[in-house]
Backbone bond lengths (Angstrom), bond angles and torsions (degrees), N, CA, C in turn:
res aa  C-N    CA-C-N  psi(-1)  N-CA   C-N-CA  omega(-1)  CA-C   N-CA-C  phi
1 X - - - 1.489 - - 1.558 109.53 -
2 X 1.301 110.17 171.85 1.448 118.28 -174.25 1.513 111.09 -135.78
3 X 1.281 116.21 148.33 1.460 117.94 172.90 1.490 112.08 -125.60
4 X 1.248 118.30 124.58 1.593 125.12 -179.27 1.433 103.78 -119.64
5 X 1.398 114.71 118.82 1.355 119.38 -175.75 1.621 111.36 -144.57
6 X 1.263 118.77 138.70 1.483 118.69 179.75 1.518 106.18 -120.98
7 X 1.374 117.92 120.35 1.402 116.82 172.89 1.414 109.88 -112.54
8 X 1.332 116.08 138.61 1.537 118.50 175.33 1.467 106.97 -122.18
9 X 1.241 115.76 126.27 1.557 119.65 -173.77 1.514 102.91 -153.10
10 X 1.368 110.68 156.46 1.512 114.73 176.87 1.656 116.83 -71.09
11 X 1.304 112.73 -15.86 1.387 117.30 174.12 1.571 108.12 -130.54
12 X 1.370 114.44 163.01 1.347 119.42 -178.00 1.558 113.64 -69.78
13 X 1.320 115.74 123.65 1.491 121.03 178.97 1.550 110.65 -114.70
14 X 1.216 117.14 21.13 1.502 126.92 -171.59 1.535 107.06 -56.01
15 X 1.319 124.63 -55.62 1.469 129.56 -176.58 1.596 106.76 -62.92
16 X 1.277 113.76 -54.23 1.453 118.54 -176.23 1.604 110.34 -60.19
17 X 1.239 113.82 -45.25 1.545 117.83 177.58 1.611 108.36 -59.81
18 X 1.415 115.33 -46.99 1.434 119.08 -175.99 1.564 109.69 -56.55
19 X 1.355 113.61 -49.32 1.426 119.83 179.97 1.546 117.08 -56.84
20 X 1.417 111.65 -40.29 1.432 112.47 -179.09 1.429 113.83 -76.67
21 X 1.387 120.09 -31.09 1.467 128.07 172.42 1.521 108.50 -56.39
22 X 1.385 116.13 -50.16 1.482 119.66 -177.02 1.478 108.76 -63.50
23 X 1.365 119.51 -43.54 1.451 126.38 -179.98 1.523 110.89 -55.23
24 X 1.313 118.88 -55.25 1.435 124.69 -168.57 1.559 104.29 -83.13
25 X 1.243 126.22 -26.80 1.384 122.98 170.56 1.467 110.63 -66.05
26 X 1.275 119.77 -38.72 1.439 124.83 176.79 1.556 107.44 -56.44
27 X 1.305 115.56 -48.77 1.443 118.46 -175.94 1.606 114.44 -60.13
28 X 1.394 105.88 -43.12 1.470 114.40 170.95 1.484 120.23 -61.29
29 X 1.285 114.09 -46.22 1.471 119.79 178.94 1.404 111.01 -68.06
30 X 1.248 127.86 -36.84 1.502 128.87 175.26 1.577 107.95 -64.30
31 X 1.331 117.63 -41.22 1.470 119.45 -177.89 1.549 108.92 -69.36
32 X 1.293 115.41 -42.04 1.460 121.89 -179.14 1.532 110.62 -67.05
33 X 1.317 119.22 -31.27 1.472 120.11 -178.31 1.498 110.70 -65.26
34 X 1.508 108.76 -34.42 1.553 114.99 -179.04 1.500 111.24 -85.16
35 X 1.281 118.60 -23.52 1.514 126.91 -172.94 1.493 114.47 -140.92
36 X 1.418 120.37 67.69 1.365 126.98 -174.59 1.494 114.36 -58.31
37 X 1.454 118.48 -16.83 1.335 116.44 -177.13 1.605 106.21 -70.29
38 X 1.243 118.48 -27.78 1.531 117.87 -179.89 1.414 118.83 -52.62
39 X 1.420 116.85 -36.00 1.389 121.06 -177.25 1.565 110.19 -83.26
40 X 1.336 121.49 -26.27 1.445 124.31 -175.16 1.532 112.44 -92.94
41 X 1.270 118.30 -12.79 1.459 121.39 -170.26 1.565 108.86 -66.79
42 X 1.391 118.89 136.34 1.345 123.77 173.08 1.559 112.25 -103.98
43 X 1.233 113.95 5.66 1.533 124.03 177.28 1.455 111.15 -137.71
44 X 1.355 121.07 160.09 1.398 119.05 -178.82 1.474 115.10 -58.97
45 X 1.301 114.89 143.30 1.503 124.10 -179.08 1.488 113.13 -117.38
46 X 1.244 114.69 152.79 1.533 121.66 177.17 1.550 104.59 -88.72
47 X 1.390 112.17 127.66 1.406 120.18 -173.65 1.609 109.46 -83.48
48 X 1.355 115.24 138.40 1.469 121.92 -179.49 1.430 107.50 -97.47
49 X 1.415 119.87 120.19 1.452 122.59 -175.86 1.592 103.91 -76.89
50 X 1.280 113.34 162.07 1.562 128.74 -13.70 1.511 110.25 -68.44
51 X 1.204 115.55 144.49 1.540 122.25 177.40 1.449 110.33 -139.02
52 X 1.419 113.84 130.93 1.390 117.45 178.94 1.570 114.16 -59.80
53 X 1.409 111.68 158.17 1.452 110.05 -173.70 1.552 113.25 -60.14
54 X 1.340 121.47 -39.65 1.462 119.70 174.42 1.486 116.22 -50.23
55 X 1.332 115.50 -39.72 1.454 118.14 176.56 1.484 114.24 -64.32
56 X 1.345 115.48 -46.10 1.499 124.39 178.90 1.575 107.27 -59.34
57 X 1.311 120.37 -42.07 1.496 120.47 -175.23 1.538 109.98 -77.05
58 X 1.263 116.19 -33.83 1.551 121.77 170.97 1.604 112.08 -58.23
59 X 1.283 110.53 -47.66 1.476 118.63 178.07 1.534 110.76 -63.13
60 X 1.293 115.97 -42.96 1.470 122.58 -178.68 1.604 109.80 -62.38
61 X 1.245 113.36 -49.85 1.467 122.79 178.55 1.542 110.18 -59.31
62 X 1.348 113.14 -43.37 1.465 119.68 -178.20 1.611 112.07 -63.95
63 X 1.357 110.17 -43.12 1.431 116.01 175.61 1.497 115.43 -62.66
64 X 1.353 117.57 -39.21 1.459 121.95 -179.42 1.487 108.12 -63.71
65 X 1.339 118.26 -36.88 1.397 125.81 -170.79 1.639 110.10 -91.26
66 X 1.336 117.24 -17.59 1.356 119.72 177.73 1.532 113.68 81.89
67 X 1.301 119.28 27.15 1.439 128.09 -174.29 1.532 111.24 -131.22
68 X 1.347 119.91 176.45 1.418 124.38 178.65 1.479 109.67 -82.08
69 X 1.259 120.57 155.74 1.478 122.22 -178.03 1.523 109.20 -72.63
């Protein structure tokens, strides 16, 4: 997987941003390893607990938009 992110701030947030990306990507990767349908879905999917907050938030946004997470 790939992460593409642009952060605009008055001070450098490079290290903080990098650490947060690694943390949240770890949560996503762990969930996807157990539930690979999450990453391939083109429509909203039902989340299988336990799921990290980022997964639940992605699924909720996907459902509101009628797309996959």
